[in-house]
Every structure is written in C-alpha cells, then in structure tokens.
Wavefront OBJ file of the C-alpha trace (Angstrom):
o trace
v 82.622 128.819 4.480
v 79.595 128.284 6.710
v 81.532 125.803 8.909
v 84.434 128.239 9.236
v 82.208 131.092 10.308
v 80.467 128.967 12.954
v 83.828 127.782 14.349
v 85.117 131.341 14.615
v 81.913 132.412 16.408
v 82.210 129.650 19.041
v 85.882 130.460 19.632
v 85.042 134.111 20.199
v 82.351 133.288 22.735
v 84.816 131.014 24.608
v 87.379 133.787 24.876
v 84.778 136.180 26.264
v 83.632 133.623 28.833
v 87.181 132.941 30.039
v 87.792 136.648 30.341
v 84.750 137.062 32.546
v 85.844 134.134 34.751
v 89.336 135.547 35.242
v 87.881 138.906 36.028
v 85.650 137.388 38.705
v 88.522 135.469 40.340
v 90.719 138.544 40.521
v 88.328 140.364 42.835
v 89.730 140.568 46.465
v 87.816 138.661 49.141
v 86.891 140.333 52.389
v 89.122 139.010 55.285
v 86.919 139.133 58.360
v 86.766 137.035 61.545
v 84.833 133.771 61.542
v 81.124 134.250 61.987
v 81.184 132.796 65.539
v 84.524 134.245 66.687
v 87.502 132.172 67.948
v 86.666 128.662 69.211
v 86.086 128.226 72.912
v 88.488 126.151 75.012
v 87.602 124.950 78.485
v 90.574 125.610 80.754
v 91.624 125.270 84.363
v 94.047 127.585 86.115
v 96.882 125.691 87.783
v 96.923 126.240 91.538
v 99.397 124.597 93.954
v 97.727 122.540 96.661
v 98.669 120.261 99.517
v 98.293 116.553 98.826
v 99.139 113.359 100.665
v 100.279 110.527 98.466
v 99.075 107.038 99.270
v 99.631 103.629 97.764
v 97.643 100.419 97.976
v 99.576 97.244 98.676
v 98.116 93.756 98.957
v 98.920 91.476 101.860
v 97.705 89.047 104.506
v 96.801 89.324 108.150
v 99.067 87.581 110.641
v 98.412 87.144 114.380
v 100.726 89.168 116.586
v 101.342 86.142 118.819
v 100.985 82.510 117.811
v 101.973 79.409 119.768
v 101.737 75.719 118.929
v 100.950 73.491 121.884
v 103.168 70.378 122.038
v 103.777 67.806 124.806
v 107.051 67.919 126.742
v 106.727 64.339 127.995
v 105.350 61.141 126.495
v 102.164 59.537 127.725
v 98.463 58.922 127.261
v 96.043 61.871 127.086
v 93.577 61.380 129.913
v 91.392 64.375 129.196
v 91.128 67.516 127.096
v 90.221 70.384 129.420
v 89.233 73.195 127.028
v 86.574 73.950 124.430
v 87.780 74.196 120.866
v 87.536 77.726 119.466
v 87.366 79.359 122.902
v 89.598 81.977 124.487
v 92.194 80.634 126.902
v 94.505 82.318 129.391
v 98.241 81.810 129.710
v 98.866 78.987 132.197
v 95.433 77.427 131.756
v 95.515 73.600 131.708
v 94.613 72.278 128.261
v 95.417 68.552 128.456
v 96.091 66.093 131.248
v 98.564 63.270 130.557
v 98.474 60.115 132.688
v 100.802 61.055 135.555
v 101.035 57.782 137.540
v 104.506 56.868 136.260
v 105.815 60.401 136.745
v 104.488 60.560 140.296
v 106.291 57.303 141.111
v 109.515 58.599 139.585
v 109.210 61.792 141.597
v 108.651 59.859 144.838
v 111.636 57.583 144.100
v 113.899 60.574 143.458
v 112.847 62.176 146.704
v 113.596 58.921 148.587
v 117.096 58.777 147.087
v 117.655 62.379 148.150
v 116.513 61.601 151.696
v 118.862 58.586 151.904
v 121.844 60.663 150.779
v 120.945 63.432 153.242
v 120.809 60.868 156.085
v 124.172 59.439 155.069
v 125.630 62.925 155.027
v 124.742 63.457 158.694
v 126.946 60.489 159.733
v 129.765 61.428 157.375
v 129.875 65.037 158.623
v 130.130 63.862 162.240
v 132.937 61.454 161.335
v 134.835 64.179 159.489
v 134.492 66.563 162.460
v 135.809 63.923 164.948
v 138.734 62.972 162.708
v 139.596 66.661 162.273
v 140.156 67.017 166.050
v 141.869 63.637 166.450
v 144.368 64.201 163.664
v 145.586 67.322 165.476
v 146.621 65.244 168.494
v 147.889 62.388 166.314
v 145.107 60.069 167.588
v 144.322 59.055 163.992
v 146.500 59.113 160.937
v 146.363 61.812 158.353
v 145.297 59.192 155.812
v 142.240 58.244 157.848
v 141.168 61.881 158.023
v 141.708 62.364 154.269
v 139.564 59.319 153.559
v 136.772 60.625 155.786
v 136.893 64.025 154.137
v 136.818 62.502 150.625
v 133.852 60.326 151.555
v 132.007 63.399 152.820
v 132.709 65.341 149.628
v 131.533 62.406 147.525
v 128.290 62.187 149.486
v 127.710 65.928 149.077
v 128.118 65.540 145.314
v 125.682 62.626 145.346
v 123.237 64.839 147.207
v 123.488 67.386 144.401
v 122.762 64.681 141.854
v 119.810 63.475 143.923
v 118.394 66.997 144.157
v 118.731 67.432 140.376
v 116.932 64.121 139.855
v 114.147 65.266 142.155
v 113.828 68.540 140.229
v 113.767 66.710 136.893
v 111.079 64.364 138.166
v 109.093 67.309 139.469
v 109.324 69.119 136.123
v 108.270 66.013 134.190
v 105.362 65.532 136.557
v 104.331 69.159 135.995
v 104.574 68.618 132.218
v 101.789 66.038 132.454
v 99.527 69.077 132.807
v 99.880 70.750 129.367
v 99.157 74.460 129.799
v 98.612 77.374 127.440
v 101.874 79.290 126.778
v 100.015 82.487 125.777
v 96.544 83.951 126.032
v 94.414 83.919 122.914
v 91.956 81.991 120.760
v 92.653 78.243 120.603
v 91.785 76.196 117.547
v 90.766 72.602 117.065
v 92.511 69.745 118.851
v 94.520 67.264 116.791
v 94.166 64.506 119.432
v 91.394 63.052 121.531
v 91.246 61.445 124.966
v 93.240 58.212 125.068
v 95.720 59.257 122.352
v 99.419 58.548 122.824
v 101.628 61.624 122.532
v 105.394 61.914 122.494
v 107.790 64.542 123.741
v 108.835 66.903 120.941
v 106.493 65.403 118.365
v 106.238 67.393 115.100
v 102.429 67.581 115.153
v 101.008 70.241 117.438
v 98.166 69.315 119.749
v 96.526 72.699 119.155
v 97.389 76.255 118.088
v 96.744 79.427 120.076
v 96.587 82.794 118.313
v 96.338 86.173 119.971
v 93.795 88.277 118.085
v 93.681 91.462 120.178
v 95.960 93.067 117.611
v 96.941 91.842 114.169
v 99.927 92.243 111.900
v 99.377 92.996 108.221
v 102.316 91.994 106.031
v 102.322 93.659 102.593
v 104.891 93.731 99.805
v 106.184 96.697 97.820
v 108.343 96.492 94.702
v 111.841 97.875 94.958
v 111.202 99.952 91.799
v 108.395 101.865 93.531
v 110.510 102.199 96.658
v 113.452 103.669 94.724
v 111.175 106.065 92.815
v 109.701 107.275 96.098
v 113.176 107.877 97.550
v 114.221 109.839 94.430
v 111.174 112.108 94.643
v 111.852 112.724 98.325
v 115.530 113.442 97.659
v 114.671 115.899 94.869
v 112.233 117.772 97.124
v 109.140 116.937 95.105
v 107.754 115.010 98.069
v 108.164 115.387 101.804
v 108.449 112.161 103.782
v 106.084 111.496 106.654
v 107.107 109.797 109.893
v 109.269 106.847 108.881
v 108.243 104.227 111.408
v 104.905 105.523 112.675
v 103.084 106.320 109.433
v 99.318 105.703 109.665
v 97.907 102.857 107.584
v 94.328 102.196 106.547
v 92.991 98.780 105.674
v 90.715 97.881 102.779
v 88.886 94.594 103.368
v 87.928 91.953 100.814
v 84.366 93.283 100.514
v 85.642 96.745 99.530
v 84.934 98.446 102.883
v 87.500 100.164 105.069
v 88.426 98.657 108.418
v 87.335 101.171 111.104
v 90.620 101.048 113.046
v 93.763 102.822 111.819
v 97.035 100.929 111.988
v 100.663 101.982 112.288
v 103.553 100.996 110.048
v 106.038 99.222 112.303
v 108.999 98.402 110.079
v 110.230 97.639 106.569
v 112.213 94.506 105.810
v 115.892 95.137 105.026
v 116.242 92.223 102.604
v 114.784 92.067 99.094
v 113.009 88.877 98.098
v 115.032 87.665 95.123
v 112.134 85.755 93.575
v 109.738 88.727 93.512
v 112.010 91.782 93.723
v 109.995 93.236 96.580
v 110.351 94.068 100.255
v 107.934 93.281 103.070
v 106.302 96.011 105.144
v 104.578 95.209 108.423
v 101.786 97.230 110.025
v 99.942 96.531 113.271
v 96.199 97.075 113.719
v 94.104 96.959 116.892
v 91.471 94.245 116.700
v 89.165 94.760 119.699
v 86.161 93.068 118.105
v 88.311 90.378 116.459
v 86.910 91.245 113.044
v 90.315 90.521 111.515
v 91.153 86.833 111.320
v 94.522 85.291 110.487
v 95.152 84.731 106.788
v 92.661 87.296 105.453
v 93.520 88.958 102.124
v 93.525 92.739 102.553
v 94.859 95.883 100.894
v 96.781 98.329 103.019
v 96.621 102.033 102.122
v 99.932 103.595 103.170
v 100.796 107.294 103.285
v 104.105 107.541 101.441
v 104.685 111.264 101.530
v 103.158 114.680 101.046
v 103.673 117.837 99.007
v 102.695 121.309 100.178
v 102.787 122.838 96.669
v 101.696 120.045 94.391
v 100.689 120.754 90.786
v 97.791 118.528 89.734
v 96.392 118.269 86.217
v 93.358 116.155 85.245
v 94.318 113.120 83.223
v 91.964 114.108 80.381
v 94.154 117.119 79.628
v 97.410 115.157 79.248
v 98.428 113.519 75.969
v 101.589 111.857 74.672
v 103.740 112.907 71.725
v 105.329 110.334 69.373
v 108.351 110.132 71.695
v 106.121 109.230 74.630
v 106.572 112.544 76.475
v 103.599 113.895 78.398
v 102.121 117.023 76.793
v 99.455 119.584 77.670
v 97.960 122.445 75.666
v 98.007 125.808 77.402
v 96.586 129.224 76.595
v 99.502 131.626 76.468
v 100.100 135.210 75.393
v 97.609 136.800 73.001
v 95.220 133.938 73.821
v 97.135 131.585 71.536
v 97.450 127.856 72.080
v 100.906 126.730 73.213
v 101.965 123.075 73.606
v 103.886 122.346 76.800
v 105.958 119.253 77.638
v 105.633 118.194 81.272
v 107.054 115.500 83.556
v 104.447 113.492 85.429
v 105.298 111.598 88.610
v 102.239 109.506 89.349
v 98.479 109.569 89.424
v 96.558 111.037 92.341
v 92.946 110.011 91.931
v 91.952 111.150 88.411
v 94.813 113.689 88.237
v 98.471 113.588 87.303
v 101.032 114.903 89.777
v 103.314 117.148 87.713
v 106.994 117.431 88.589
v 108.146 119.853 85.880
v 106.691 121.938 83.050
v 103.849 123.823 84.763
v 103.648 126.561 87.357
v 100.960 128.397 89.252
v 98.735 130.501 87.006
v 99.197 128.456 83.833
v 95.983 127.834 81.920
v 95.628 124.225 80.776
v 93.070 123.274 78.136
v 90.806 120.369 79.051
v 87.934 120.838 76.613
v 87.985 121.770 72.946
v 91.341 120.175 72.207
v 90.183 119.218 68.696
v 90.063 122.888 67.662
v 92.935 124.050 69.866
v 95.779 123.736 67.404
v 99.186 125.214 68.343
v 99.320 128.892 67.435
v 95.569 129.334 66.981
v 93.617 131.940 68.913
v 91.008 130.553 71.298
v 88.524 131.962 73.740
v 89.416 130.636 77.214
v 86.397 129.770 79.350
v 86.306 127.961 82.692
v 86.138 124.205 82.219
v 82.654 122.865 82.716
v 80.885 126.173 82.092
v 77.895 126.292 79.736
v 78.814 127.015 76.110
v 78.096 130.519 74.815
v 74.817 130.992 72.907
v 75.172 131.865 69.235
l 1 2 3 4 5 6 7 8 9 10 11 12 13 14 15 16 17 18 19 20 21 22 23 24 25 26 27 28 29 30 31 32 33 34 35 36 37 38 39 40 41 42 43 44 45 46 47 48 49 50 51 52 53 54 55 56 57 58 59 60 61 62 63 64 65 66 67 68 69 70 71 72 73 74 75 76 77 78 79 80 81 82 83 84 85 86 87 88 89 90 91 92 93 94 95 96 97 98 99 100 101 102 103 104 105 106 107 108 109 110 111 112 113 114 115 116 117 118 119 120 121 122 123 124 125 126 127 128 129 130 131 132 133 134 135 136 137 138 139 140 141 142 143 144 145 146 147 148 149 150 151 152 153 154 155 156 157 158 159 160 161 162 163 164 165 166 167 168 169 170 171 172 173 174 175 176 177 178 179 180 181 182 183 184 185 186 187 188 189 190 191 192 193 194 195 196 197 198 199 200 201 202 203 204 205 206 207 208 209 210 211 212 213 214 215 216 217 218 219 220 221 222 223 224 225 226 227 228 229 230 231 232 233 234 235 236 237 238 239 240 241 242 243 244 245 246 247 248 249 250 251 252 253 254 255 256 257 258 259 260 261 262 263 264 265 266 267 268 269 270 271 272 273 274 275 276 277 278 279 280 281 282 283 284 285 286 287 288 289 290 291 292 293 294 295 296 297 298 299 300 301 302 303 304 305 306 307 308 309 310 311 312 313 314 315 316 317 318 319 320 321 322 323 324 325 326 327 328 329 330 331 332 333 334 335 336 337 338 339 340 341 342 343 344 345 346 347 348 349 350 351 352 353 354 355 356 357 358 359 360 361 362 363 364 365 366 367 368 369 370 371 372 373 374 375 376 377 378 379 380 381 382 383 384 385 386 387
C-alpha cells in the first residue's frame, strides 16, 4: 500500500507540472518591431548618363611606307654611299655598281644611232631625186619604189638604234642605286666588292618611313556583330565611321601622346581566326613608334546619351544565368529585378533593359535584403547608423 500511495503522489505532481507548462505556453507574445528597426540597405539611385564605349584590341605597328632596295642590273658593288640606320631622301644614291661595261654599251649604241642617221641623210636625198625623176619618166617606177623602201627601212633602223641608246642609258643610270622613298634605312646585306644580280630575291637594304605609322589590330566578328545589333536597336549611337579617334597603349602600360584615326576596316574575315583587321594611322614625329611593336589600340565604338550603369557588385545571377539586381520598391520592400546587361564599362555594367531612372538598386546589405522584407534605404557608402 505504501508503494501505491507514493506512485499516486508522483503522478499527481506530474499532472500539475504539465498544467502549469501548458498555461505558460498559451500566453500571447507581444509582437513588436525588432529592437534595432528594419535592416539598412546601401542603395544608389539610377541616373541616366552619357558614356562613350571603348574597346581594347591588340595589334602591331606597321610603317606607312616601306621599300626594299634591289639592283636593276648585274654587276660588282664598288661602294656603299650611305650610313646604316640613317635617314635618306628619295633619289639619294645608296650604292654604286661598276659602270665601265654599261658606259661602253651606251657609247656603242650612240655610235650605231649616229651611223643610221648619217645613212638616212643620203637615202632621203636619193628618194627626193627619184620622186622628181619618176614624174618625167627619167627613172622607172620600180627604182623609185626601191629607194622609198630603203628609206623607210633606214628610218625603222633609226628607231631601233634610238631605243638601244635609251636602254643603254637606263642601264647605265641603274648602276647608281638610289632610294625609292624617303625614310630610315636599315642594315646593308652586301658589302663593297659583292656581286649583285638584277631582280635578285635578297634586298640590299630596306627603307621604312617612320613619320607616321599604321597600327593593324584585329576584332572578332562576334564583337562586331554585337556592336551592330546594339546600334541598330538604338542602345548605342555610332560615332564617325571612318574617322573615329584611337588611342594607343604601349607595352610599358603608358599611353602614346598622339591620337590616331581609324582609317578603314577590312572587308574579309580571316577564316583561321574569325576576325577582321582594323587599321589606324598615328603621327610619329619623334619616331617613338618602331615597326613591329606590340601595342593595344583603344577604339571608341559608340556612345549613349542616356546610359544606365549599375556597379558590378550589385548584379548577381539566378540559376538560369539571368542577371538580377535587388531594388527597394513600394513600402520600402525589397523587390528582385531581372535585367539585361550589354557589357562592362569600367567597374559598372551597362544595362539594356530592366531598370529606369529613379530605381533604387541595393549594393550593400544584400545578405539581409530578402525579397519582400522591409529595409531602411540609405545612400551607399554612408556611415552606418549608431545604435
């Protein structure tokens, strides 16, 4: 009986305890705002602005004029008449080929021409006499025809002799190898006493004009098509097609002080790379640009007068890969917004669709800015409120 009484006593105490617990849980809790208020979210207000879009393309410098010096006649180089690496003028004598044989050929051709000219004097007089005599039947018509034919043949021989004289004169002039253009001449591939041949494949020297330089860069057709689509849709406004300014970034990371001009775009796509070649021209007064330098050209592709820019830190991607931003909408609630981004401009995204002027985009406090929650919008970068 003692065990039964103790068991009943413990059971009674348990019931009382459970009753007190249920009574405590049934009391309503006070629903008040969080102690610190809604979380702060650093925002920026979207404002349209004017931007110029540029792109960096790699390329090489190419001289605007380049000429390879080759001999036009065969012979022995008597003397090189220039200093390697110096500036030369068009028409300046660079090499002298032994001209003795060419001078003799020229003199012989002139002698042949003189002989034919002397023969022509006699033949013309004969033809004139026979012309009068045939009228009075003093000579036969056949004799006159023979005299006339001989005269015509001698006149043709005179033409051949004159051509031979001119050829000999040209060959003699070719013994003095001159600069075809003005510019900076490089090293010589031959020395005095070397035998050279007309039309040889190896150039004697190369002259490059460095007063202005071409810069050939390549752009992928995908980027070119995307640019054309944005221009066609009105997102971008195209600058001058053939006279767009170009800046040059050198290998050491500095900008070239002179501004160039885009001259033309190649009309054929390189099948191996899928790109087109663009050519710009740059003034080179101090000859700081040398042929073959690796550079990066900064081209202005287009501009937008009402561009919407959003910092990259405020843009995320959803599972589908769409660009998303969090905005502060009505009643200060967080609203997700899907946007279409075109390209980066510095540390910003250029937005094509999804945002308009006056929208408030959250950049700071995204961890607490869940969709539908109330936040306190503060300017991005401002000091947090003291609690």
